C-alpha positions as CSV (number, residue, x, y, z in Angstrom):
1,M,-40.4,50.5,16.9
2,K,-42.2,46.8,16.8
3,A,-41.2,46.7,13.3
4,A,-37.5,47.4,14.1
5,Q,-37.4,44.4,16.8
6,D,-39.1,42.0,14.5
7,H,-36.8,42.7,11.5
8,L,-34.0,42.5,14.2
9,Q,-35.3,38.9,15.5
10,S,-35.7,37.8,11.6
11,G,-31.9,38.7,11.1
12,L,-31.2,37.0,14.3
13,D,-32.8,34.2,13.6
14,T,-31.6,33.7,10.2
15,M,-28.1,34.1,11.9
16,T,-28.8,31.5,14.1
17,A,-30.0,28.9,11.6
18,A,-26.8,29.4,9.4
19,R,-24.8,29.1,12.7
20,D,-26.3,25.9,13.6
21,A,-25.7,25.0,9.4
22,A,-22.2,25.5,9.8
23,Q,-21.9,23.9,13.1
24,A,-23.4,20.7,11.7
25,E,-21.6,20.5,8.6
26,I,-18.4,21.2,10.8
27,G,-19.4,18.3,12.5
28,S,-19.7,16.4,9.6
29,M,-16.4,17.7,8.0
30,A,-15.1,16.5,11.5
31,A,-16.2,12.9,10.8
32,A,-15.1,12.9,7.4
33,R,-11.3,13.7,8.5
34,D,-11.6,11.1,11.3
35,A,-12.9,8.3,8.6
36,A,-9.8,9.8,6.4
37,Q,-7.5,9.8,9.2
38,S,-8.0,6.2,10.0
39,E,-7.9,5.1,6.6
40,L,-4.4,7.0,6.2
41,E,-3.5,4.6,9.7
42,R,-4.3,1.7,7.9
43,A,-2.7,2.3,4.5
44,K,0.7,3.2,6.5
45,A,0.4,0.4,8.3
46,A,-0.3,-1.9,5.3
47,Q,2.8,0.0,3.6
48,D,5.0,-0.9,6.4
49,R,4.0,-4.7,6.5
50,L,4.3,-4.7,2.5
51,Q,8.1,-3.1,3.4
52,S,8.9,-5.7,5.8
53,E,7.8,-8.5,3.1
54,L,9.6,-6.9,0.7
55,G,13.2,-6.8,2.6
56,A,12.7,-10.6,3.5
57,M,12.2,-11.1,0.0
58,T,14.7,-9.4,-1.3
59,T,17.0,-11.2,1.5
60,A,15.9,-15.0,1.0
61,R,16.3,-13.9,-3.2
62,D,20.1,-12.6,-2.6
63,A,20.7,-16.3,-0.4
64,A,19.4,-17.8,-3.3
65,Q,21.4,-16.0,-6.1
66,T,24.9,-16.8,-3.5
67,E,23.9,-20.2,-3.5
68,I,23.1,-20.6,-7.5
69,G,26.8,-18.6,-7.9
70,Q,28.6,-21.1,-5.6
71,M,27.1,-24.1,-7.1
72,R,27.9,-23.3,-10.3
73,R,31.5,-22.3,-9.5
74,S,31.9,-26.1,-7.8
75,R,33.7,-28.8,-9.6
76,S,30.9,-30.7,-9.7
77,W,29.0,-28.1,-11.6
78,R,31.9,-27.7,-13.9
79,L,32.9,-31.5,-14.4
80,T,29.1,-32.3,-15.1
81,R,29.0,-29.5,-17.8
82,P,29.4,-31.6,-21.0
83,L,27.0,-34.7,-19.0
84,R,24.0,-31.6,-18.9
85,A,24.7,-30.1,-22.4
86,A,24.4,-33.7,-23.8
87,A,21.0,-33.9,-21.8
88,T,20.2,-30.9,-23.6
89,V,20.8,-32.2,-27.0
90,A,19.1,-35.1,-26.3
91,R,15.7,-33.7,-25.2
92,R,15.8,-31.8,-28.4
93,W,16.3,-34.8,-30.2
94,F,13.4,-36.6,-28.6
95,G,10.9,-33.9,-27.9
96,R,11.0,-33.6,-24.7
């Protein structure tokens, strides 16, 4: 009878140790999960910030393109075209 009790106690001790090890691993995995969740939140915040910056830059680019288009369609731009062409030729000839 004592041998059976010792055998059962040994089995119980083994199971208790396995349970404790599993609980420790669960705790470790939960900490890793929490760290990954925090990193994900930081990455999402960075993505949102970059998306906002991209929107602002796109708006600025579109405004600049509109302004350039208006300038190129202006009367003064069309009238000074020969002068700009002559300046380009002169720069090529004189190596500037």
